[in-house]
ZADRENDO-86625 format. One line per 5 residues: number of its first residue (from 1); for each residue x, y negated, z of C-alpha. Coordinates in nm, 2 decimals, padded with zeros to 4 digits. Layout:
<rs>
NUM = X Y Z  ... $
</rs>
This chain:
<rs>
1 = -01.32 -02.40 03.62  -01.49 -02.69 03.46  -01.28 -02.99 03.37  -01.33 -03.34 03.53  -01.49 -03.46 03.20 $
6 = -01.73 -03.18 03.19  -01.83 -03.23 03.56  -01.88 -03.60 03.50  -02.10 -03.52 03.20  -02.31 -03.28 03.40 $
11 = -02.36 -03.53 03.68  -02.47 -03.80 03.43  -02.71 -03.55 03.27  -02.87 -03.45 03.60  -02.91 -03.82 03.69 $
16 = -03.09 -03.88 03.37  -03.32 -03.59 03.44  -03.38 -03.71 03.79  -03.50 -04.05 03.66  -03.75 -03.87 03.43 $
21 = -03.89 -03.65 03.70  -03.91 -03.95 03.94  -04.10 -04.15 03.68  -04.33 -03.85 03.61  -04.40 -03.81 03.98 $
26 = -04.50 -04.18 04.01  -04.73 -04.15 03.70  -04.89 -03.84 03.84  -04.94 -04.01 04.18  -05.12 -04.30 04.02 $
31 = -05.34 -04.07 03.80  -05.41 -03.85 04.10  -05.59 -04.13 04.29  -05.82 -04.19 04.00  -05.88 -03.82 03.93 $
36 = -05.94 -03.74 04.30  -06.20 -04.02 04.32  -06.38 -03.90 04.01  -06.39 -03.54 04.15  -06.52 -03.65 04.49 $
41 = -06.78 -03.88 04.33  -06.92 -03.60 04.12  -06.97 -03.35 04.41  -07.28 -03.52 04.57  -07.47 -03.51 04.24 $
46 = -07.39 -03.15 04.18  -07.48 -03.06 04.54  -07.81 -03.24 04.52  -07.90 -03.09 04.18  -07.82 -02.74 04.33 $
51 = -08.06 -02.82 04.62  -08.34 -02.91 04.37  -08.27 -02.59 04.17  -08.28 -02.39 04.49  -08.61 -02.55 04.59 $
56 = -08.76 -02.48 04.24  -08.63 -02.12 04.21  -08.76 -02.03 04.55  -09.12 -02.11 04.43  -09.11 -01.88 04.12 $
61 = -09.07 -01.51 04.05  -08.81 -01.43 03.79  -08.97 -01.22 03.51  -08.89 -01.14 03.15  -09.08 -01.46 03.06 $
66 = -08.86 -01.68 03.27  -08.60 -01.90 03.10  -08.32 -01.68 02.96  -08.05 -01.88 03.13  -08.20 -01.77 03.46 $
71 = -08.34 -01.43 03.39  -08.04 -01.31 03.19  -08.04 -01.06 02.90  -08.12 -00.76 03.10  -07.78 -00.62 03.04 $
76 = -07.44 -00.65 03.22  -07.19 -00.50 02.98  -07.02 -00.79 02.80  -06.86 -01.05 03.02  -06.72 -01.38 02.88 $
81 = -06.44 -01.54 03.08  -06.43 -01.92 03.03  -06.07 -02.03 03.12  -06.02 -02.40 03.17  -05.66 -02.51 03.14 $
86 = -05.48 -02.83 03.06  -05.29 -02.93 02.75  -04.97 -03.04 02.92  -04.71 -02.87 03.13  -04.48 -02.99 03.41 $
91 = -04.75 -02.91 03.66  -04.59 -02.63 03.85  -04.81 -02.31 03.88  -05.13 -02.49 03.81  -05.21 -02.33 03.47 $
96 = -05.05 -02.00 03.54  -05.26 -01.95 03.86  -05.58 -02.00 03.67  -05.47 -01.76 03.40  -05.36 -01.51 03.66 $
101 = -05.70 -01.52 03.83  -05.88 -01.47 03.49  -05.66 -01.18 03.39  -05.71 -01.02 03.73  -06.09 -01.05 03.69 $
106 = -06.06 -00.91 03.33  -05.88 -00.60 03.45  -06.13 -00.55 03.74  -06.43 -00.58 03.50  -06.26 -00.33 03.25 $
111 = -06.21 -00.09 03.54  -06.58 -00.11 03.60  -06.65 -00.02 03.24  -06.73 -00.37 03.11  -06.62 -00.54 02.79 $
116 = -06.43 -00.86 02.83  -06.41 -01.17 02.60  -06.25 -01.51 02.65  -06.35 -01.87 02.58  -06.04 -02.09 02.62 $
121 = -06.04 -02.46 02.71  -05.71 -02.64 02.67  -05.38 -02.53 02.52  -05.19 -02.40 02.82  -05.25 -02.03 02.90 $
126 = -05.35 -01.93 02.55  -05.02 -01.76 02.48  -05.04 -01.54 02.79  -05.40 -01.44 02.73  -05.33 -01.38 02.36 $
131 = -05.05 -01.14 02.45  -05.26 -00.95 02.69  -05.59 -00.96 02.50  -05.51 -01.04 02.14  -05.85 -00.94 02.00 $
136 = -06.07 -01.06 02.29  -06.05 -01.44 02.23  -06.40 -01.52 02.12  -06.36 -01.90 02.08  -06.15 -02.20 02.19 $
141 = -06.23 -02.56 02.27  -05.96 -02.80 02.17  -05.89 -03.09 02.40  -05.56 -03.21 02.26  -05.72 -03.53 02.12 $
146 = -05.91 -03.60 02.44  -05.72 -03.83 02.68  -05.96 -03.76 02.98  -06.21 -03.48 02.94  -06.55 -03.60 03.06 $
151 = -06.92 -03.53 03.04  -06.93 -03.54 02.66  -06.68 -03.25 02.64  -06.87 -03.06 02.91  -07.19 -03.10 02.71 $
156 = -07.02 -02.97 02.39  -06.87 -02.67 02.58  -07.21 -02.59 02.74  -07.39 -02.62 02.41  -07.14 -02.38 02.25 $
161 = -07.17 -02.13 02.54  -07.55 -02.14 02.52  -07.54 -02.08 02.15  -07.31 -01.78 02.19  -07.54 -01.65 02.47 $
166 = -07.85 -01.69 02.26  -07.68 -01.51 01.97  -07.62 -01.21 02.20  -07.24 -01.24 02.20  -07.22 -01.18 02.58 $
171 = -07.43 -01.10 02.88  -07.25 -01.28 03.17  -07.02 -01.58 03.17  -06.76 -01.67 03.44  -06.59 -02.00 03.47 $
176 = -06.23 -02.02 03.59  -06.08 -02.35 03.71  -05.87 -02.49 03.99  -06.06 -02.65 04.28  -05.89 -02.95 04.42 $
181 = -05.81 -02.94 04.80  -05.53 -03.19 04.83  -05.20 -03.28 04.65  -05.03 -02.97 04.78  -05.32 -02.72 04.75 $
186 = -05.52 -02.63 04.45  -05.74 -02.32 04.47  -05.81 -02.10 04.16  -06.18 -02.05 04.15  -06.42 -01.81 03.97 $
191 = -06.78 -01.91 03.93  -07.06 -01.74 03.74  -07.23 -01.99 03.51  -07.45 -01.78 03.28  -07.70 -01.65 03.37 $
196 = -07.73 -01.94 03.62  -07.72 -01.77 03.96  -08.00 -01.88 04.19  -07.85 -02.15 04.41  -07.85 -02.10 04.79 $
201 = -08.18 -02.20 04.95  -08.21 -02.57 05.03  -08.12 -02.66 05.38  -08.38 -02.71 05.65  -08.28 -03.07 05.67 $
206 = -08.37 -03.13 05.31  -08.71 -02.96 05.32  -08.79 -03.03 05.69  -09.17 -03.04 05.70  -09.20 -03.17 05.35 $
211 = -09.47 -03.05 05.11  -09.35 -03.09 04.76  -09.58 -03.06 04.46  -09.43 -03.05 04.11  -09.58 -03.18 03.79 $
216 = -09.56 -03.00 03.55  -09.51 -02.66 03.72  -09.19 -02.54 03.87  -09.10 -02.30 03.59  -09.13 -02.57 03.32 $
221 = -08.92 -02.81 03.52  -08.66 -02.54 03.59  -08.64 -02.46 03.22  -08.56 -02.82 03.15  -08.30 -02.85 03.44 $
226 = -08.11 -02.53 03.37  -07.91 -02.67 03.07  -07.83 -02.98 03.27  -07.73 -02.78 03.57  -07.49 -02.57 03.34 $
231 = -07.34 -02.89 03.20  -07.30 -03.04 03.55  -07.11 -02.73 03.67  -06.87 -02.74 03.37  -06.83 -03.12 03.41 $
236 = -06.75 -03.07 03.78  -06.49 -02.80 03.69  -06.32 -03.03 03.45  -06.30 -03.31 03.71  -06.16 -03.06 03.97 $
241 = -05.91 -02.95 03.71  -05.79 -03.30 03.63  -05.74 -03.38 04.00  -05.56 -03.04 04.06  -05.34 -03.09 03.76 $
246 = -05.22 -03.43 03.88  -05.17 -03.31 04.23  -04.97 -03.01 04.11  -04.77 -03.23 03.87  -04.68 -03.48 04.15 $
251 = -04.57 -03.20 04.38  -04.37 -03.02 04.11  -04.19 -03.34 04.00  -04.12 -03.43 04.36  -03.95 -03.09 04.41 $
256 = -03.76 -03.14 04.08  -03.64 -03.48 04.19  -03.52 -03.34 04.52  -03.35 -03.05 04.35  -03.18 -03.28 04.11 $
261 = -03.05 -03.49 04.40  -02.91 -03.18 04.57  -02.74 -03.07 04.25  -02.59 -03.42 04.20  -02.44 -03.40 04.55 $
266 = -02.30 -03.05 04.49  -02.15 -03.15 04.16  -02.01 -03.47 04.30  -01.83 -03.27 04.58  -01.70 -03.03 04.32 $
271 = -01.58 -03.33 04.10  -01.41 -03.50 04.39  -01.23 -03.17 04.50  -01.12 -03.11 04.14  -01.00 -03.47 04.11 $
276 = -00.81 -03.45 04.44  -00.65 -03.12 04.33  -00.54 -03.27 04.00  -00.39 -03.57 04.18  -00.21 -03.34 04.43 $
281 = -00.07 -03.13 04.15  00.06 -03.44 03.97  00.23 -03.57 04.29  00.39 -03.23 04.35  00.53 -03.23 03.99 $
286 = 00.66 -03.59 04.03  00.83 -03.51 04.36  00.98 -03.18 04.22  01.11 -03.37 03.92  01.27 -03.64 04.14 $
291 = 01.44 -03.38 04.36  01.58 -03.20 04.05  01.76 -03.52 03.95 $
</rs>
């Protein structure tokens, strides 16, 4: 049985931990508001760009002469899994859920006879993927020196992916990230980004009765927009990841703070019982000694 001094030390230690988790929760809550606003602000642009891409792609026929980002390599054997993680922990299952989704997809593709490679963004998750696929990590993008990943980082990632694609290192690329729903819910998401899948047709509301003429022609405009569309998709994923990370961190720290409070109560009860038992024992010894005299 632990001594009173040991119990007192444990209570103080848990209280110190509770202060840290509470502070971390408050910081995550403040960052969440900003990250959520950024993610929501980026969605309308991405949606409108997708509508323009859909309108353009519906007016052309994809051939071997079409932009390679749209037409593909003609093969479907090597798949690159782009896994976007964070560089920090204390965010519950945020990173592990993304990695789990990527590993599940990798095993599914291998079962279909495909080869799998990885492009890793962020530090977290690298160890797990390295253990499972030590020779399949094609390249990594370091974000440890970046306080808040933004469009510049998305542009660099897209440029690296396009170069690897043009060098023939892979045929299809899939992006894995966490889509932000709310502070309690973050949804691991898989999205094909190369070759760029034809977006869903523009809504009737968008093209209602409109006759659109493009100058220059649709295929030339599409070739110019494809790289920007790719960068926009990656940028949107980074924004969703930031909001999801802060939401998961806030929830995890809130749970940790509550658990610390429960542990403090349990230890305090144990401490009081032990203290009461010690006082009772001392009184019994004193009374027994007095009667012996």
